[in-house]
C-alpha positions in Angstrom: 35.5 114.2 84.7 33.9 113.3 88.2 36.4 110.4 89.1 35.2 108.4 86.0 31.7 108.2 87.8 28.9 106.6 85.4 25.4 107.9 86.2 22.3 106.1 85.5 19.4 108.5 85.2 15.9 107.0 86.2 17.6 104.7 88.2 14.6 103.5 89.9 12.9 102.4 86.6 12.8 99.1 85.3 15.7 99.8 82.8 17.4 101.6 85.1 17.6 99.2 87.9 18.8 96.8 85.6 21.3 98.7 84.0 22.9 99.7 87.3 22.4 96.3 88.7 24.7 95.3 85.4 27.2 97.8 86.1 27.6 96.6 90.0 28.3 93.0 88.8 30.9 94.0 86.7 32.7 96.1 89.5 31.7 99.4 89.0 29.8 101.8 91.3 27.3 103.5 89.6 25.7 107.2 90.5 21.7 106.6 91.0 20.1 109.5 89.7 15.8 110.0 90.4 13.5 112.3 91.5 12.6 110.6 94.9 15.9 109.8 97.3 14.1 107.5 99.5 13.5 105.5 96.5 17.4 105.6 95.5 18.6 104.8 98.7 16.3 101.9 98.5 17.6 101.1 95.1 21.2 101.3 96.3 20.5 99.0 99.3 19.2 96.5 96.9 22.1 96.7 94.3 24.3 96.1 97.9 26.0 99.4 97.6 27.5 101.4 100.8 25.1 103.4 102.7 27.0 106.1 101.8 27.0 105.6 98.1 26.7 108.8 96.3 22.7 109.6 94.7 21.7 112.5 93.0 18.5 113.7 93.1 17.0 116.0 90.0 13.5 115.8 89.0 13.3 115.8 85.2 16.0 116.1 82.2 16.3 119.9 82.8 17.2 119.4 86.7 19.3 116.2 85.3 21.0 118.2 82.7 22.5 120.9 85.1 23.6 118.5 87.5 25.3 116.8 84.5 27.0 120.6 83.8 28.2 121.2 87.2 28.9 118.0 88.5 30.8 116.3 85.6 30.3 112.6 85.2 32.4 110.6 82.9 29.4 108.6 81.4 25.8 109.2 81.3 22.8 106.5 81.0 19.5 107.8 80.1 16.7 105.5 80.9 14.0 108.2 81.6 12.6 108.1 78.0 10.8 110.4 75.5 14.1 110.5 73.8 13.2 112.8 71.1 13.0 115.4 73.7 15.7 114.5 76.5 18.2 113.1 74.6 19.5 116.4 73.3 20.4 118.5 76.2 21.3 115.6 78.3 23.9 114.9 75.5 24.9 118.7 75.2 25.5 118.5 79.3 28.1 115.8 78.7 30.2 117.8 76.7 33.0 118.6 76.5 34.8 115.3 77.3 31.8 113.3 79.0 30.0 110.9 77.1 26.2 109.9 76.6 23.8 106.9 75.6 20.7 105.8 75.5 17.7 103.1 74.7 16.1 105.3 71.8 14.3 103.2 69.4 12.5 105.9 67.0 13.8 107.7 63.9 13.0 111.1 65.3 15.1 110.5 68.7 17.9 109.0 66.5 18.2 112.3 63.7 17.9 114.8 66.5 21.1 113.1 68.5 23.1 112.5 64.9 22.4 116.4 64.6 25.1 116.6 67.1 27.8 115.0 65.6 30.3 117.4 64.9 29.6 119.6 68.0 30.5 116.0 69.7 33.9 115.7 67.2 34.9 118.6 68.4 34.1 118.4 72.1 35.7 114.9 72.5 32.4 113.2 73.7 30.9 110.0 72.2 27.0 110.1 71.9 25.6 106.9 71.3 22.0 106.0 70.8 19.8 102.8 70.8 21.9 101.0 73.3 19.4 98.2 73.4 17.2 95.5 71.6 16.7 95.6 68.9 19.1 98.0 67.2 22.2 96.1 68.6 20.3 92.8 68.0 20.3 93.5 64.3 23.1 96.3 63.5 25.8 94.2 65.4 24.6 91.3 62.1 24.9 93.7 59.4 28.2 95.1 60.7 29.2 91.9 61.2 28.4 90.5 57.6 29.2 93.8 56.2 32.9 93.7 57.3 35.5 94.0 54.5 32.7 93.6 51.7 31.5 96.1 49.3 28.4 98.3 50.0 25.4 96.2 49.8 22.5 97.2 47.5 19.8 95.6 49.7 19.2 95.3 53.7 16.4 93.9 55.3 15.9 93.4 59.5 13.5 91.6 61.5 13.1 91.6 65.1 11.5 89.0 67.4 11.6 90.2 71.2 10.5 87.9 74.1 10.6 89.7 76.9 9.0 89.3 80.6 6.2 91.4 82.2 6.7 93.2 85.3 3.3 93.9 87.3 2.5 97.6 87.1 1.7 100.4 84.7 3.0 101.4 81.0 4.1 104.8 82.2 4.0 108.0 80.0 7.6 107.6 78.6 6.8 104.1 77.2 3.2 104.9 76.4 4.5 108.2 74.1 7.3 106.4 72.3 4.4 103.9 71.0 2.2 106.1 70.1 4.7 108.6 68.3 5.9 105.5 66.3 2.5 104.5 65.2 2.1 108.4 64.2 4.8 108.5 62.1 3.7 105.6 59.7 5.7 103.4 57.6 9.3 104.3 56.4 12.0 102.6 54.5 15.1 104.0 52.5 14.8 103.9 49.1 17.5 105.5 46.9 19.9 106.2 49.8 16.7 108.7 51.2 13.9 107.7 53.9 10.8 107.8 52.2 7.2 107.0 53.6 5.2 103.7 53.0 2.1 102.4 54.5 2.3 101.4 57.8 2.4 97.8 57.9 2.5 97.2 54.2 5.5 94.6 54.4 5.1 91.2 56.2 7.9 88.6 56.5 6.7 85.1 57.3 10.0 83.4 58.8 11.4 80.1 60.5 13.1 80.9 63.2 16.7 78.9 64.0 15.1 76.7 66.6 12.3 76.0 64.4 9.5 78.6 65.6 7.3 80.5 62.6 7.3 83.6 63.0 5.5 87.1 61.3 6.4 90.4 61.4 5.4 93.5 60.2 7.2 96.8 58.5 7.8 99.4 60.9 9.5 103.0 61.4 12.5 102.2 64.0 15.8 102.5 65.2 16.5 99.6 63.8 16.2 101.1 60.1 18.3 103.9 60.8 21.2 101.9 62.3 20.9 98.9 59.4 21.3 102.5 56.8 23.8 103.8 58.6 26.3 100.6 59.5 25.7 99.5 55.9 25.6 102.2 53.3 23.1 100.2 51.6 20.8 102.7 49.3 17.7 100.6 50.0 16.7 99.0 53.6 13.5 97.9 55.6 13.1 96.6 58.9 10.0 94.5 60.1 9.1 93.6 63.9 7.4 90.7 65.4 5.5 92.5 67.9 2.8 94.0 65.6 0.0 91.6 64.8 0.3 90.6 61.3 -3.3 89.6 60.6 -4.9 91.9 57.5 -7.7 93.1 59.7 -4.8 94.9 62.1 -2.7 95.7 59.0 -5.8 97.2 57.5 -6.6 99.8 60.3 -2.9 100.9 60.8 -2.7 103.9 58.1 -6.0 105.2 59.6 -4.8 104.8 63.2 -1.1 106.6 62.5 -3.4 109.5 60.5 -5.6 109.9 63.6 -2.4 109.8 66.3 -0.9 112.6 64.3 -4.1 115.1 65.7 -2.3 116.8 68.4 -5.1 116.6 71.1 -5.6 112.7 70.1 -2.0 111.9 70.8 -2.1 113.8 73.8 -5.3 112.1 75.1 -3.5 108.6 73.5 -1.0 108.4 75.4 -2.7 109.5 78.9 -5.1 106.8 78.4 -2.0 104.1 77.5 0.1 105.5 80.4 -2.5 104.1 83.0 -2.7 100.7 81.5 -1.7 98.0 84.2 0.0 95.4 83.3 0.4 92.0 85.2 3.2 89.8 85.8 3.9 87.1 83.2 7.0 85.4 81.7 8.7 86.0 78.5 6.4 84.0 75.8 9.3 82.4 74.3 13.2 81.2 75.4 14.7 83.1 73.1 14.6 86.7 71.5 15.8 87.0 67.7 17.6 89.4 65.8 17.8 88.7 61.7 19.8 90.5 59.0 19.7 89.9 54.9 22.5 91.6 52.9 22.1 91.5 49.4 25.4 92.7 47.2 24.9 94.5 43.4 26.1 90.7 42.3 23.6 89.2 43.7 25.4 87.6 46.7 23.3 87.5 49.8 23.9 86.5 53.4 21.7 85.3 56.4 22.3 86.1 59.8 20.9 85.6 63.3 21.7 86.9 66.6 20.5 85.1 69.4 19.3 86.5 73.2 17.3 85.8 76.5 15.0 88.2 77.7 15.3 91.4 75.4 14.7 93.7 78.2 17.7 91.9 80.1 19.6 92.3 76.9 18.5 95.9 76.2 20.4 96.8 80.3 23.3 94.4 79.5 24.2 96.2 76.2 23.4 99.8 77.9 26.1 98.9 80.6 28.4 97.4 78.6 28.4 100.7 76.1 28.7 102.7 79.5 31.6 100.6 80.6 33.4 100.9 77.1 32.7 104.2 77.1 34.2 105.2 80.5 37.1 103.0 79.4 38.0 105.6 76.6 37.4 102.9 73.8 34.3 105.2 71.8 35.2 107.6 69.1 34.4 110.8 69.2 30.5 111.8 67.7 27.0 110.9 67.5 26.6 107.1 66.7 24.8 104.0 67.0 26.4 101.2 69.1 28.5 98.7 66.7 29.3 101.7 64.5 31.0 103.4 67.8 31.8 100.0 69.4 32.1 97.4 67.1 29.8 94.3 66.5 31.5 92.4 69.1 29.2 94.8 71.5 26.5 92.3 71.2 28.3 89.3 72.6 29.7 91.4 75.4 26.2 91.8 76.5 25.5 88.3 76.5 24.0 87.5 72.7 25.9 85.2 70.1 25.3 84.9 66.2 23.8 81.9 65.1 23.0 80.4 61.3 24.9 82.8 59.0 24.4 81.3 55.4 26.0 82.5 52.2 23.2 82.3 49.4 
């Protein structure tokens, strides 16, 4: 591989800049990859990198994959989004021997990357999807609570993200992720199978460890897939505090989901949403929380929480820590979720802490 290089794709975007900053702070010298040489040089200067620091100019996933195949970096961090489409060609370009990670959080992207598992094992490459909050914010709790225990019968995970907003536009990658999540409709695991449910049907009203009351709604997400894979539980559900839990909102979610599955409507919705301008705002709450409830066949239940700061900062820290550990040879070949590849301590290495675990 190219002298242990860690490439950050989409290095001038919000997540890409933050991941590169985390890597630089840890003593690594990331290679910044993007479509605009001037912006890449500015980003490198902002990081305090040498004026001769390596950058790679490539526009789009296909061109980036070609450069990865040609130059053979040790680790590739994909922050360009649209992971259901970009993950597979970029991950394949890393093989053999190179490693890949992204911040995907939708089931379609997860399953497409997992389909490369046997190929990655044979190639000696580790492919990690969901390297951010809330996958790690919930999967790490489940992995920790299930350690040295029998397979549980039921698992539920809940996420309550709190993130500052940057001024700018939403962008097509994030817009596509949001639209496609709604279009998929509700999902949960029942009898070990991923089954359809009514979007927004499950509502949880919880008191966070800091005393704040929050509601969360069932959504299809990477957290759901990761919790099932790391626990083996036949019954798994996932909720998010990002969707309003009011009866009026939940009543229209199934109709919205059906409409967004129409191709022309999907394209229109992504285009309109991508242009939405956001104003800078501080994060709404001091902490970001992940939560898990594990129940075993004998009736024993455990309840655990993970606390982090800004959700976006935690996401970039998780991605950076994952990249550093893969570069150090700590991953295991195949396609995995983060805690499955590197263990639950990945969350604490990224700055989170586990709190308020209780035995019921």
